[in-house]
C-alpha positions as CSV (number, residue, x, y, z in Angstrom):
1,X,-0.9,28.9,25.7
2,X,-4.5,29.8,26.5
3,X,-6.0,27.5,29.1
4,X,-9.8,27.6,29.8
5,X,-9.2,30.2,32.5
6,X,-7.2,32.4,30.2
7,X,-9.1,31.8,27.0
8,X,-10.8,34.7,25.5
9,X,-12.6,32.5,23.0
10,X,-14.0,30.3,25.7
11,X,-15.2,33.3,27.7
12,X,-16.9,34.9,24.7
13,X,-18.6,31.6,23.8
14,X,-20.0,31.5,27.4
15,X,-21.3,35.0,27.1
16,X,-23.2,34.0,23.9
17,X,-24.6,30.9,25.6
18,X,-26.0,33.2,28.4
19,X,-27.2,35.7,25.8
20,X,-24.9,38.4,27.3
21,X,-23.1,39.1,24.0
22,X,-24.8,42.6,23.8
23,X,-22.6,43.5,26.7
24,X,-19.4,42.2,25.1
25,X,-18.0,45.7,24.4
26,X,-18.5,46.7,28.0
27,X,-16.6,43.6,29.2
28,X,-13.7,44.6,26.9
29,X,-13.8,48.2,28.1
30,X,-13.5,47.0,31.7
31,X,-10.7,44.5,30.8
32,X,-12.7,41.4,31.8
33,X,-12.2,39.2,28.8
34,X,-11.4,35.8,30.4
35,X,-12.7,33.7,33.3
36,X,-9.6,34.6,35.3
37,X,-10.2,38.3,34.9
38,X,-13.9,38.3,35.6
39,X,-13.7,35.7,38.5
40,X,-11.8,38.3,40.5
41,X,-13.5,41.4,39.3
42,X,-15.2,42.1,42.6
43,X,-13.0,43.3,45.4
44,X,-15.1,41.7,48.1
45,X,-15.8,38.3,46.6
46,X,-19.6,37.5,46.5
47,X,-20.6,40.5,48.7
48,X,-24.0,41.5,47.0
49,X,-23.5,45.3,47.5
50,X,-20.0,45.3,46.2
51,X,-20.9,43.0,43.3
52,X,-23.7,45.4,42.3
53,X,-21.6,48.5,42.5
54,X,-18.3,47.2,41.0
55,X,-19.6,44.7,38.4
56,X,-23.3,44.7,37.5
57,X,-23.8,48.5,37.1
58,X,-20.6,49.1,35.1
59,X,-21.6,46.3,32.7
60,X,-25.4,46.5,32.4
61,X,-26.3,49.9,33.9
62,X,-30.0,50.0,34.6
63,X,-30.8,47.0,32.4
64,X,-31.6,44.8,35.4
65,X,-32.7,41.9,33.1
66,X,-29.0,41.1,32.8
67,X,-28.2,41.1,36.5
68,X,-29.1,37.4,37.2
69,X,-27.1,36.2,34.3
70,X,-24.1,38.3,35.2
71,X,-24.1,36.9,38.8
72,X,-24.2,33.4,37.3
73,X,-21.3,34.2,34.9
74,X,-19.4,35.7,37.9
75,X,-19.9,32.5,39.9
76,X,-18.8,30.3,37.0
77,X,-15.7,32.4,36.4
78,X,-14.7,32.3,40.0
79,X,-15.1,28.5,40.2
80,X,-13.2,27.9,37.0
81,X,-10.3,30.1,38.2
82,X,-10.2,28.4,41.6
83,X,-10.3,25.0,40.0
84,X,-7.4,25.6,37.7
85,X,-5.4,27.0,40.6
86,X,-6.0,23.8,42.6
87,X,-5.0,21.7,39.6
88,X,-1.8,23.7,39.3
89,X,-1.0,23.0,42.9
90,X,-1.7,19.3,42.6
91,X,0.0,18.6,39.3
92,X,3.3,17.3,40.5
93,X,4.2,13.7,39.5
94,X,1.1,13.3,37.3
95,X,2.0,12.1,33.8
96,X,-1.5,12.2,32.5
97,X,-2.8,15.4,30.9
98,X,-4.1,17.8,33.5
99,X,-5.0,20.6,31.1
100,X,-7.6,20.6,28.4
101,X,-8.2,23.3,25.9
102,X,-11.7,24.6,25.9
103,X,-13.4,23.5,22.6
104,X,-13.9,27.2,21.6
105,X,-10.2,27.9,22.3
106,X,-9.1,24.8,20.5
107,X,-11.2,25.6,17.4
108,X,-9.9,29.1,17.3
109,X,-6.3,28.0,17.5
110,X,-7.0,25.3,14.8
111,X,-8.5,27.9,12.5
112,X,-5.4,30.1,12.9
113,X,-3.2,27.2,12.0
114,X,-5.3,26.3,9.0
115,X,-4.9,29.9,7.6
116,X,-1.1,29.8,8.1
117,X,-0.3,26.2,6.9
118,X,-0.4,25.6,3.1
119,X,-0.1,22.6,1.0
120,X,-2.6,20.4,2.8
121,X,-5.8,20.7,4.9
122,X,-6.4,19.8,8.5
123,X,-8.9,17.0,7.7
124,X,-9.0,13.3,7.9
125,X,-5.7,11.6,8.9
126,X,-4.0,15.0,9.3
127,X,-6.5,16.4,11.8
128,X,-4.9,15.8,15.3
129,X,-7.2,14.5,18.0
130,X,-8.2,16.6,21.0
131,X,-6.4,14.1,23.2
132,X,-3.1,14.8,21.4
133,X,-3.6,18.5,21.7
134,X,-4.4,18.2,25.4
135,X,-1.1,16.3,25.9
136,X,0.8,19.3,24.5
137,X,-1.4,21.7,26.4
138,X,-0.6,19.8,29.7
139,X,3.1,20.1,28.9
140,X,2.8,23.8,28.4
141,X,0.8,24.3,31.6
142,X,3.1,22.3,33.8
143,X,6.4,23.4,32.1
144,X,7.6,19.7,32.1
145,X,8.6,18.1,28.8
146,X,7.1,14.7,28.2
147,X,7.8,12.4,25.3
148,X,4.9,11.9,22.9
149,X,5.3,8.5,21.3
150,X,4.2,8.0,17.7
151,X,1.4,5.7,18.8
152,X,-0.2,8.5,20.8
153,X,-0.3,10.8,17.8
154,X,-3.8,9.9,17.0
155,X,-6.2,11.6,14.6
156,X,-9.6,13.1,15.4
157,X,-11.1,10.2,13.3
158,X,-9.7,7.5,15.6
159,X,-10.8,9.5,18.6
160,X,-14.4,8.9,17.6
161,X,-14.0,5.3,18.9
162,X,-14.1,6.7,22.4
163,X,-11.9,3.9,23.8
164,X,-8.6,4.2,25.8
165,X,-5.3,4.7,24.0
166,X,-2.8,1.9,23.9
167,X,0.3,1.8,26.1
168,X,1.8,-1.3,24.5
169,X,2.2,-0.3,20.9
170,X,5.7,-1.1,19.6
171,X,7.4,-1.0,16.2
172,X,7.9,-4.4,14.6
173,X,11.5,-4.2,13.2
174,X,10.8,-7.0,10.6
175,X,7.7,-5.4,9.0
176,X,7.9,-1.8,10.2
177,X,4.4,-1.9,11.6
178,X,2.8,-1.4,15.0
179,X,1.9,-4.4,17.2
180,X,-0.5,-4.3,20.1
181,X,0.5,-7.2,22.2
182,X,-2.3,-8.1,24.6
183,X,-4.0,-4.6,24.5
184,X,-7.7,-4.5,23.6
185,X,-9.0,-2.8,20.5
186,X,-8.4,0.9,20.8
187,X,-7.5,3.9,18.7
188,X,-3.9,4.0,17.8
189,X,-1.6,5.5,15.1
190,X,-1.0,2.5,12.7
191,X,2.4,2.4,11.0
192,X,1.6,0.1,8.0
193,X,4.0,2.1,5.8
194,X,6.0,5.3,5.7
195,X,3.0,7.3,4.5
196,X,1.1,6.6,7.8
197,X,4.3,7.4,9.8
198,X,4.4,10.7,8.0
199,X,0.8,11.4,8.9
200,X,1.4,10.6,12.6
201,X,4.4,12.9,12.7
202,X,2.5,15.7,11.0
203,X,-0.3,15.4,13.5
204,X,2.2,15.7,16.3
205,X,3.6,18.9,14.8
206,X,0.2,20.4,14.2
207,X,-1.0,19.7,17.7
208,X,2.2,21.3,19.1
209,X,1.4,24.6,17.4
210,X,-2.3,24.5,18.3
211,X,-1.2,24.1,22.0
212,X,1.3,26.9,21.5
213,X,4.3,24.8,22.5
214,X,6.3,24.7,19.3
215,X,5.7,25.9,15.7
216,X,4.7,23.4,13.1
217,X,7.6,24.4,10.9
218,X,10.3,23.8,13.5
219,X,9.0,20.4,14.7
220,X,8.3,19.2,11.2
221,X,11.8,20.1,10.2
222,X,13.0,17.5,12.8
223,X,10.5,15.0,11.5
224,X,11.7,15.5,7.9
225,X,15.3,14.8,9.1
226,X,14.1,11.5,10.6
227,X,12.4,10.5,7.3
228,X,15.4,11.5,5.3
229,X,17.6,9.2,7.5
230,X,15.2,6.4,7.1
231,X,15.1,6.5,3.3
232,X,18.8,7.2,2.8
233,X,20.8,4.6,0.9
234,X,23.6,3.2,3.2
235,X,27.2,2.9,2.1
236,X,28.6,-0.5,1.0
237,X,28.8,-2.9,4.0
238,X,26.3,-1.0,6.1
239,X,22.6,-1.6,6.6
240,X,19.7,0.8,6.2
241,X,18.5,3.0,9.0
242,X,15.7,1.2,10.9
243,X,12.5,2.5,12.5
244,X,14.0,1.6,15.8
245,X,16.9,3.9,15.2
246,X,14.8,6.9,14.4
247,X,12.5,6.2,17.3
248,X,15.5,6.1,19.6
249,X,16.8,9.4,18.2
250,X,13.3,10.9,18.7
251,X,13.3,9.9,22.3
252,X,16.8,11.1,23.0
253,X,16.0,14.5,21.5
254,X,13.0,14.9,23.9
255,X,15.2,13.8,26.8
256,X,17.8,16.5,25.9
257,X,15.1,19.1,25.6
258,X,13.7,18.2,29.0
259,X,17.2,18.7,30.5
260,X,17.5,22.1,28.8
261,X,14.0,23.2,29.8
262,X,13.9,22.4,33.5
263,X,12.7,25.9,34.4
264,X,9.8,25.7,32.0
265,X,9.0,25.8,28.3
266,X,7.2,29.1,27.9
267,X,8.2,32.1,25.8
268,X,10.9,34.3,27.4
269,X,9.3,37.3,25.8
270,X,6.4,38.1,23.4
271,X,7.2,37.4,19.8
272,X,10.0,35.0,20.6
273,X,9.9,31.2,20.2
274,X,9.1,29.1,23.3
275,X,11.9,27.6,25.3
276,X,10.9,24.2,23.9
277,X,11.2,25.3,20.3
278,X,14.6,27.1,20.9
279,X,16.0,23.9,22.5
280,X,14.6,21.8,19.6
281,X,16.3,23.9,17.0
282,X,19.6,23.8,18.8
283,X,19.7,20.1,19.9
284,X,18.3,18.4,16.8
285,X,21.7,19.0,15.1
286,X,23.8,18.0,18.0
287,X,26.4,15.2,17.7
288,X,24.6,13.0,20.2
289,X,21.5,13.0,18.0
290,X,23.1,12.7,14.6
291,X,25.2,9.7,15.7
292,X,22.0,7.8,16.4
293,X,20.9,8.3,12.8
294,X,24.0,6.8,11.2
295,X,23.9,3.5,9.3
296,X,25.3,0.5,11.2
297,X,27.6,-2.1,9.8
298,X,25.8,-5.1,8.3
299,X,26.0,-8.3,10.4
300,X,28.1,-11.0,8.6
301,X,25.8,-13.7,9.9
302,X,22.4,-12.0,9.1
303,X,21.4,-11.2,5.5
304,X,18.0,-11.4,4.0
305,X,17.2,-12.6,0.5
306,X,16.6,-9.1,-0.6
307,X,19.9,-7.8,0.6
308,X,21.7,-10.7,-0.9
309,X,20.2,-10.0,-4.3
310,X,20.9,-6.3,-4.0
311,X,24.6,-6.7,-3.0
312,X,27.1,-8.4,-5.2
313,X,29.4,-8.9,-2.2
314,X,27.0,-11.5,-0.7
315,X,27.2,-14.9,-2.7
316,X,24.2,-17.0,-3.2
317,X,23.8,-20.5,-1.7
318,X,24.6,-22.1,-5.1
319,X,27.7,-20.1,-5.4
320,X,28.8,-21.1,-1.9
321,X,28.3,-24.8,-2.7
322,X,30.3,-24.5,-5.9
323,X,33.1,-22.7,-4.0
324,X,33.2,-25.4,-1.4
325,X,33.5,-28.1,-4.1
326,X,36.4,-26.2,-5.7
327,X,38.1,-25.9,-2.3
328,X,37.8,-29.6,-1.6
329,X,39.2,-30.5,-5.0
330,X,42.1,-28.0,-4.5
331,X,42.8,-29.5,-1.1
332,X,43.0,-33.0,-2.6
333,X,45.3,-31.9,-5.4
334,X,47.5,-30.0,-3.0
335,X,47.7,-33.1,-0.8
336,X,48.8,-35.1,-3.8
337,X,51.5,-32.7,-4.7
338,X,53.0,-32.8,-1.2
339,X,53.1,-36.6,-1.3
340,X,54.2,-37.0,-4.9
341,X,57.2,-39.2,-5.4
342,X,58.7,-41.3,-8.2
343,X,57.2,-44.5,-7.0
344,X,54.8,-45.4,-4.1
345,X,57.1,-48.4,-3.3
346,X,60.0,-46.0,-2.5
347,X,60.7,-44.7,0.9
348,X,60.4,-41.1,-0.3
349,X,56.9,-41.7,-1.7
350,X,55.6,-43.3,1.5
351,X,54.7,-46.6,-0.2
352,X,56.6,-49.9,0.4
353,X,59.6,-48.4,2.0
354,X,59.9,-49.1,5.7
355,X,58.9,-45.6,6.9
356,X,56.4,-44.9,4.2
357,X,54.8,-48.3,4.6
358,X,54.4,-47.8,8.3
359,X,52.7,-44.5,7.8
360,X,50.3,-45.9,5.1
361,X,49.5,-49.0,7.2
362,X,48.6,-46.8,10.2
363,X,45.8,-45.0,8.2
364,X,44.7,-47.8,6.0
365,X,41.8,-50.2,6.8
366,X,42.6,-53.7,8.0
367,X,41.7,-55.2,4.6
368,X,44.2,-52.8,2.8
369,X,47.2,-53.2,5.1
370,X,50.1,-54.1,2.9
371,X,48.2,-52.9,-0.2
372,X,48.8,-49.7,-2.2
373,X,46.9,-46.6,-1.0
374,X,48.2,-44.2,-3.7
375,X,49.0,-44.3,-7.4
376,X,52.5,-44.0,-8.7
377,X,52.1,-40.3,-9.0
378,X,51.1,-40.0,-5.3
379,X,47.3,-39.6,-5.8
380,X,45.1,-41.4,-3.3
381,X,43.1,-44.5,-4.1
382,X,39.4,-44.9,-3.0
383,X,39.3,-47.3,-0.1
384,X,35.5,-47.9,-0.5
385,X,35.9,-48.8,-4.1
386,X,38.4,-51.5,-3.3
387,X,36.6,-53.0,-0.3
388,X,32.8,-52.5,-0.6
389,X,32.2,-50.6,-3.8
390,X,31.7,-46.9,-4.4
391,X,28.9,-45.3,-6.6
392,X,30.4,-41.8,-6.7
393,X,32.5,-42.6,-9.9
394,X,32.9,-45.4,-12.4
395,X,35.8,-47.9,-12.5
396,X,38.9,-46.0,-13.6
397,X,37.3,-42.7,-12.6
398,X,37.9,-40.5,-9.6
399,X,35.5,-39.5,-6.7
400,X,36.2,-37.2,-3.8
401,X,38.0,-40.1,-1.9
402,X,40.4,-41.0,-4.7
403,X,40.9,-43.0,-7.9
404,X,38.8,-46.1,-8.6
405,X,41.8,-48.4,-9.3
406,X,42.9,-51.7,-7.9
407,X,45.0,-51.4,-4.7
408,X,46.9,-54.6,-5.3
409,X,50.6,-53.7,-5.4
410,X,51.7,-52.8,-9.0
411,X,48.2,-53.5,-10.4
412,X,46.3,-50.2,-10.5
413,X,43.9,-51.5,-13.1
414,X,40.3,-50.2,-13.4
415,X,38.8,-52.8,-11.1
416,X,38.5,-53.3,-7.3
417,X,40.7,-55.3,-5.1
418,X,37.8,-57.8,-4.7
419,X,37.9,-58.5,-8.4
420,X,41.7,-58.8,-8.7
421,X,42.9,-62.2,-10.0
């Protein structure tokens, strides 16, 4: 990863700014193609005689009009190299980006990615912000893996707002959208639907390649597996994968990569993938990660109207009410079968026999003590109908409490006990 100190593009852009580009070939011949190289080109630092002999003459010869600008460029190069050395020494424990790609270097890297990536263009919502690229660049410079939340995967368009990024954006599980809490208005990566999520993840992968941490193809393969899990239909009895689940899997993968790359994330050798990319390819298929992307059993107490309509196993409220009514009726019929006897006045039927009468009197209201509480077949009589009246059925009919028949012994006619004569 080319920082400003090691960036050839940034150094060449500075040469052109100082109108030293006619000497570019001489710089390349001497091997001074970056700030880091040229800042230490003189063996005796800023010694005037040594600088003239070792730097100015080899580059400009007798063209003295370039000497002042070359001294200025030498001073700039030394300061830039020293400044980055100091930042490298002081970077411990700082979670904020400490490395920024020079605009010339960033644009050069962006153009290289544009030429390689096909199928879309790096414009609009797919153009990663400089801030996002700098986060990856900081990771490459420090060698420490840091998780990059989806909310930080901003575009260059949102960066034009020039306001701080949010640290309180979270996924709303009910709507699948980002919420800001008490944060002020600021650029973020909105997740109004899965299309915007796809754009945010693509920007993260593009920024990783621009910063030379991980190729776009490898990181995007992981992102595609997240989207596949999110859109997969669950088996019967299980709920769909939520945004929270794929976010947890994303965080866990970065954590495992950080453990694997404690000694740094750079390339072990030219032409090989970075340590970050190698760990990503290996760990994204691990059991620890894949388990987080499995559908979870659906809760028996929580079901939305959409899931109830989609699943035939979940009854509607009308079906539940009908089922409860059938169960109550069945319970009454079963109770009548258990108590059925030849005559409610017999001891077996529980009517006027000594034991049956005692049981009936214990449960009957005071007004019905000594009266019949069941029909001859053992079905219950409605107490309310006989005492105060009941509107749930007509005389001679049956409500959920029992038959609307007279409770006077041996009467059982379709009128209440109050109307018995």
